Structures are given as C-alpha cells and as structure tokens.
N, C-alpha and C positions, 0 to 999 in steps of 0.2 A: 172575290177574295178580300177579306178584311186586312188592311195594312196596319201593322203596329209600328209606332215610332221607335227609332233606335235610341237607346239610353245615352245621354250625354255624360257618361261616366263608365268606369270599369269596376268590377267587384273585386275587393281585396280581402274580404273576410266573409265567412258564411256562418249561419246558425242552422243546425240540423232540425228538421221538423219530421214528424212521423204520422202515419195514418193508422189509427187503432181499428180493430175489427168492428163491424157494424153492431154485433151483439154487445160489445163493450160500450159503444156509444149509446145504445138503447138503455142499458143499465144506468149509465151516468146521467142521462137527461132525466130519467125517472127519479133518481136520487136527488137531483137538483130541483125537484118539483117543477120541472119544465121551464126553469129560468136559466137562459143561456149565460147570464152573467156569473152564475155559480159553478160553471165548468172550469176546471183548471186549464190554464193556457197550454200546458204540455199535452193535453188531450184534444187540442184543436189542430186541424190540419192547415186550413187557410183561415186567418182571422181578419174578417172585415167588420168587426164590431165598431171600431172607431179609427179615425186618422189622428186622434189626439195623443201625443206623446209616443207614438209608435213608429216615428220616422227612423231611418238609418242615418246616423250621423256621419259626416265626412271625415276624411283623414285630418283636415284642417281643424274641425271641431274637436276631434279626439286629442290632437296636439295641444289645443287650447286648454283642455282639462288639466294638463300638467303645469300650466301657468297659474293655477288657482291660488289666490291669496286668501287664506281663511281667517284673516284678522276680523275681529268682531265689528269694528267700526272703521269705515273708510277704506275698505279693501280696494286695490287698484282695479279689480275686475268690474266693480260697480261703475267706476268712472268711464271705462270702455263701454259698458252696457248703456249708461246714460247718454254718452256722446253719440253712439250709434243710433239709438232710438230718436234722439232729438234731431239728428241729421235727416232722418226719414220722415218724421211726423211734424217737426217744427214746434212741438209743445214745449212750454217753458219748464214744466216740472215733470219728472219721470220717477214713478214710485214702483219699485219691484214688488212682486207678490209670487207666492210659490206656484200658483196656477190661475187660470181665468176666473174660476168661481170664487176664489179668495178675493181677487180684484173687484168682482161684482159685489160681493158681500160688503167689503169696505166702502165702496162707492154708494151703494143703495142704503146701507144702514146710516150713512152720514146725511144723505140728501132727501130721503123719502120719509113722509109721515103717514100714519094710517089714514086711509080714505083717498090717497092720491091715485092718479091714473097715469100710466106710462104708455104712450103710443109708440108703435114700431111697425116696420114691415112685417116681421114675425119674430117674436121672442123665442129663443131656444130653451131647452128644458131647465138648465140650471139658472139661466137668466130669469125665466118666469118664476121659478121656485124662490129665488132670492127676493124678487119683487113682492111676491105674495107673502113671504115670511116677514117682510117689513110692514105688512098690512095694507099694501097697495094692490091695484089691479093692472095686470099686463094686458094691453089691448093690441091686437093684430089688425093692420090696415093694408095688407098686401093687395096689389092690383088683382082684378078678376082673373086675368090670364095665369097668375101665380097659383090659383086654386084648381087649375085644370091641367092634369098631367100631360095631356095630348096637345095642348095649345102651343102654337108656334109663336114665340116672342123672344127677342134677343136678351131682354132684361126682365125676366119673370120675377125677379126679386124686388122690383120697385115698390115703394109705398104709393098708395093712392093719395095723391096730394089734395084732391078735392075732398075726399073723406077726412083727411087730416085737418083741413080748414074747418069743416063742419064740426069735427070732434072738439076742436079748441073753442069754437063759438058756443057749443052746447055746454061744455064743462067749465070753461073759464080758465085763463092761464094760472090762476092761483092754485088750482088743483093739479097742475101738471108741472112738476119740478124740473123735468127735462123730457125730451123726446129721444128716441133711439133709431138707429138703422143697423141691421146685422148684415155685414158684408164679408163673404157672400151669404145669401139667405139659406142657412142650413135646413131649417124646418121644411122649406118648400122645394127641396131638391138641390140644394147647393147652387141656387140660381143667382146670378150677379145683379147688382144695382148699377144703373147708369150714372155717369158723372152729372148729366143734366138733372136727374132725379135727386141726387145728393145735394146739388146746388139749390134746387127749388125747395126741398125740404128744409134746408138751412135758412133760406129766406123767409119761409112761412113761420118757422119757429122763432126766429130772431125778431120778426115784426111784432111778435107778442112777448118779447123779452124772455123766451124760453130757450135754454141751452140745448145743443145737439150733442149727444154722446154716441160714439160709434162702438159697436161690438166688432172689433177689428181683427179677429183671430185668423181670418182668411183674406185679408185685405190685398195681399200680393196677387192671389189668384183673381180677385175681383178686378184689380187694375189691369191685369193681362187681358181679361174679357173686354174691358173698356177700350184698350188699344186695338183689339181685333174686331170689335163689333160696332163701336160708336163712331159716327161720322165726325171727321176732323181730328181724330185722336191717333191715327195710325203712325204718324211721324214722330210722336212723342215716345220717350222711353217710359218703361213701366215705373221707374223710380220717380220721374218727373210727374207722372199722373198721380202717383201716391201722394206727393207733396201737395198737389191741388186738392185731392180728396180730403186730406187732413186739415187743409186750410179752411174748409167750410165747417169744421166741427170745433166744439169748445173743449172736448176731451174724448178719451176713449178708455175702454178696458180691452185687454188682449190676453188670450192664452197663447203663449209662445210655443206651446206644444203642437201647433198647427203650422202656420207660416213662419214660425221661428225655428223650425226643423230641429227642435230640442225635445228631450224626453221629460222635462219638467220646466216650469217657469211661466211667468206672466208679468204684466205691469199695468199701471194706470198712467195715462198722460193727461195733463190739464194745464190750462193757462191761468187758472183762478188761484191767486195767492192765498186767499182765505180758505178755500177748499183744500188746498195743498197742506196747509197747517193742520186742519182738522183730520185729514186722512193720515198724515204722518203720526199724529198723536194716537189715533185709533190703531194704526198698524203696530206700533210699539207694544201695545197690549196683547195683540193676537198673532201677529206674523213675525215681528222682530224689528231690529233697528232699521232705519230708513235706507242704509246702504247695503242691506242684504235681504230684507223682506222675506225671510223664510227659505232663502236659497243659499247653497254653498257658493263660495267664490268661483269655483270651477264651473258651476252651472250658469252663473251670470256670464262667464266667458263664452260658453257653448251657445247660449242664446244670442249674444252679440254677433258672433260669427255666423250663426244660422240665419239671422235676420238679413244679413248681407247676401248670403248664398241664395235665399229664397227670392231675391229680386233679379237673379240672373235669368235672362230671357230664354236662353237655351234650356235651362232647367224647367222653366214655366211652360214652354212649348211642349216639352215631353210630358210633363205632368198632366196638362189639360188634355192632350191628345191620347194619352194612355187611358184616361177615364172614358174619353169618347169612344175609343176602339173597343173597350170592354162593353160599353153600352150597345155598340153595333153587334157584337157577338150575341148578346142576349136578345136583341131584336130579331136577329137571324134565326134564333132558336124559338121564336114565337112568344117571347116574354115581353109584356107591356112595361115600359119604363117611362119615367118623367123625361120629356124631351123639350128642348135640347139638353144634353147632359151638362151637368154643372162642373164645378172645379175639383171637388174632393171625393165624390162618391157617385155611384149609380144608384138611383132610387127605383126600385121595382114597384109598380102599381098593383098591390096585392088585391085591391077591390076589383080591378078589371081582370086580373088573372083568375080570381075565384069569385065570379059573379053570383053564385048561388050560396055563398058562405054568409051566415048571419053575422052582423057586426058584433052582437053580444057574445059571439064565440071567438072573437079576436083573430080574424084571418091573417093579419100581418104577423102577429106573434106566432100563430100556428105554423105559418110558412117558415119562420126562422127556426122553429123546432124541427121541422121536416128537413131543412137544409143541413142541420147538424146530424140528425139521425141517418140521413141517406149519404151524406158526403163529407162529414167532419168539418163543415163550414160554419163559422160563427158570423152572424149579421145582427143588425139592430132594427127592431120595429120602430117606425115613426108613425104612430097612428093611435088606435083606441086605448092602448095602455100608456104610452108616453104622454099623450095630450088629452086623453079622455078624462072626465071628472064626473062626480056625482052631482045630479041636479037637486033642487030643493025637495023633490018628491022621492029622493033616494035612488032614482034610476040613473043609469049611465048616460052621459051626454057625450056623443062622439064628435071628433073633429072632422072637417070636410074630407081630408085625405087619409087613406089607409096604405101606408108605404112600408117597404122594407129597404133599409139603407145598407148598401155595400160600400163602406168607407174604405178608401184605398190608402194604406200606409205609404208614406213618401219614400221612394228609393228602396223599396223592399221586394216587391213581387215582379215577376216577369210574365211574358206572353203565355207560356205554358200553364201557369197558375190560373190565368183568366179563362183559358180554353177549358180547363178542367171544371171550373166553377160553372161555366155555361152548360157543360154536359150534364151536371147534376140538376140544374134548373130544367133542362130539357126532359130528363128522366121524370121529374116530378110533374111536369106539365102533361106528360103522356099518361100519368097515373095519379090523378089528383086526390085519390083516396088516401095517398100518403100524408096528406095534410088533414089533421084531425082537430076538431073544435076543442076549446079549453074553457074552464070555469075557474074563476078566482077563488082561492081558499084562504089567502092572506094578502093584505096590502097595507103599507104604511101611509101616513098622512101626506108626505111630500115625496116626489121623485120615486114613485112606486116601482118603476121598471127595474131599479137596481135590486130590489129585494122581494118583489111580488112572487107569490107561489100559486100554482094551478093544480087542478086535476084534469086529466084528458077525458073527453067525452067519447 
C-alpha cells in the first residue's frame, strides 16, 4: 500500500471544482483545436498544467496583502522583499520583475549579442525562447543519465562538466557571455543538481572569466534534495545549503511563482554594479520603477513571505514526498515515469507508454489530449511540440525525450485527487486507442505550445 505524507497544514478555505460530462469535454477539446492551453480553467477537473503561480497562499501571505503599500516609488513592501531575498541569496542587488520570463528578458537582452552561445544543464522553454529571441543559441549539456527516464541517479539534473570544458574550448569565452544552471532541472523531469556539480560548474566558468547565472525558480526544492541525497549535507539546514548554492553564482533569475509560493512575481539577483545599472534603466522602460518592477506592493509582500515559507523543511518534506507518492501510484498502475521523481512534477515517459506511436504524430501531446477527454485532467507535454523544431530541410527535429508533465500545484490537491488521476491513466493504458495521433495545422515562430493547433488523425 502506498503511503501518502500528512499535510503540515490544515485547510481553511476551499474552491469548488466540477467534472463536466465527457461529451462536453469532447466538444471543447475539438473547439480548442486540440490545444489544452485553450480550455477554460473552469472546464478542467484536475489542473496539472503547471506549478507556476498555482500555489495556495497561506493565511500569513493573505494577511500580508493587506499591508500593501501602493506608493509608486519606495514602497515599504519592496524593502521587505529586498531584505528577504538578500538574506537568502546574498546577492548585492535585487531587482523585482512581474514574473520569471520578464526577468529573463531583461537579463538576456542586456547581456547577449547575436551569435552568442549559452550553455546550461537544460534550458526550459521560456529561457530558451528568450535566448533565441536575442539571437543566441541555447545549448543543453545535461549528463547522460539525465536523458534516460529509467536511469537511477540521485542528481540527474547535473551538467556534464567535461562537455562544458570542451564546449568552452571549442567556442571560446568571448562567445559565451554567461553559463546557466536550472535548479531543479525542469525539462529533464524536475531533477536536482548536486552542490558538488554547482561548485564545479562555477569553478570551470570562472576559470575562463565567464559568470554563472542560476535559473533559481525551484531552488528550495533543489536544496532539499541536496540535504537528503548528497554526502555530508544532511546536518545542514536547507536555508544554509541555499546560501552556499547562491555563493557559487554571480546572479540569478527567478520566477517567484514556484518556490516563492506566490501567484505572480519574480526577480533578478546580481553582484555586478554595472549590470545592475543597465538592468534598472531597461526595467523602467518595460516593467516599471525599480522598487516595484511591474508588481503591486501587496504582491511584493506575498512573495517575501512565501519565500520564507518555502524554506520550511516540514513543508518541503511533504512537497517532495507528495510528488513521490503520486509517482508510485502511476508506477503501480503500469505507467512508465521518469525516476526518481523530482521536486515539482511527475513526468510520464510517453515514448515508453506508447512505443508504436510515431514521433511525427506527437505522442506526448496526444496523451495530454486523451487525459482531458477521458478524465478532465490538464497536463503539459514536454517533448516534440515544446522542444521540437524545424531542421534546415523543413523536417521536424525531435528532442531526445517525449514526456508528459503532471505539475503539482503547491498546497492544493490531496491524496484522493492523485488516486483519481492514476485511475484515468490506468484506463488509457488498458485501451491505448484512446490516444490518437495529431497533425499541426498552425504554429507560431516561438513557444508554439501555447497557441499551436492540430487536427486529429
């Protein structure tokens, strides 16, 4: 029997959700041109599309909203926000942004020139798109185990440091304005990066005078994995580990909609005075004055309080083990997943679940359509649509993995919800004809998964 961890909180407010009839779901998914992003949230029963901005805020955060100072310049909530983040990260300059992709856009449009190359363990979709929009190339150098869903490795999010060394030697530091690490590594299954790997990456980059920038949106979950899995770290607090992690970096971007436990918000951290000045001036043009950065004062307060709550080890233990227990339910139902489970989601290995499904018919996306049609569940494909692209010959170039991500909103769902989801997966597994191939009828140039349209084969 699978054991679910008990929540370290009690529920004080609820939101009603409803299951609409299958015939209605069939009509809606067709009207949406088989794009799950275009379904109204009120027509979703369980929403595992993303863990970004979908957390349930605490009573402490809701109370903080009432302390919002909406002054245009110098609101008191900004200074609470700045002090909290500086105490966690140690970065000299803290620049608010309305969410992570805005922070990325500010950072990359300031630092990148056309033709540059940005190495990382794995860039996520908005990160990659912002890099490519700036005219650079986003390069993934994750370790080999990170490409194998069934491989057993405690830190499958690690960057391959030997390949990183070779990459720098081949391209030259002048073409690499900075290197990145995504913690945890979302694209590869929410897998953590070890403290040893972060340190080694920092040393390699710094030996070539290349800065290290962290994509830190799930840093607290990553630090919890370090405490649990890395030799010599078990006696440290997660907060202390976080301080060490950030000490190896020169800056970070963060969406506070993940480990900030907030519904909106993000920031840039940096120690570079010159970069801070450039970013601040650019931000005034597109995001707002430096002490609000596109956010209301009340949201700055909610982020500051959420960042503190996300470092609570009772919360982190429940969070990580809730995802693990959901993964075990799916394995018990015969569903192949990325193992070990990561911090924020269970990633179903659609390629293994549907071995006879042609990649050009998009098995991961097709599975996400079947999940909605059969169970009212919304999930996100991380495969041929999200990371595929057209080659020079016009043919689709597919990424190594074909996954469906079941991202778990923080402090939202309970055991019965996960058992229901597992039952829908089992039903589909027992009748795989429910999963039907797709053909693209429309796609944009960037981030096509948000607006792509299909016809069903």
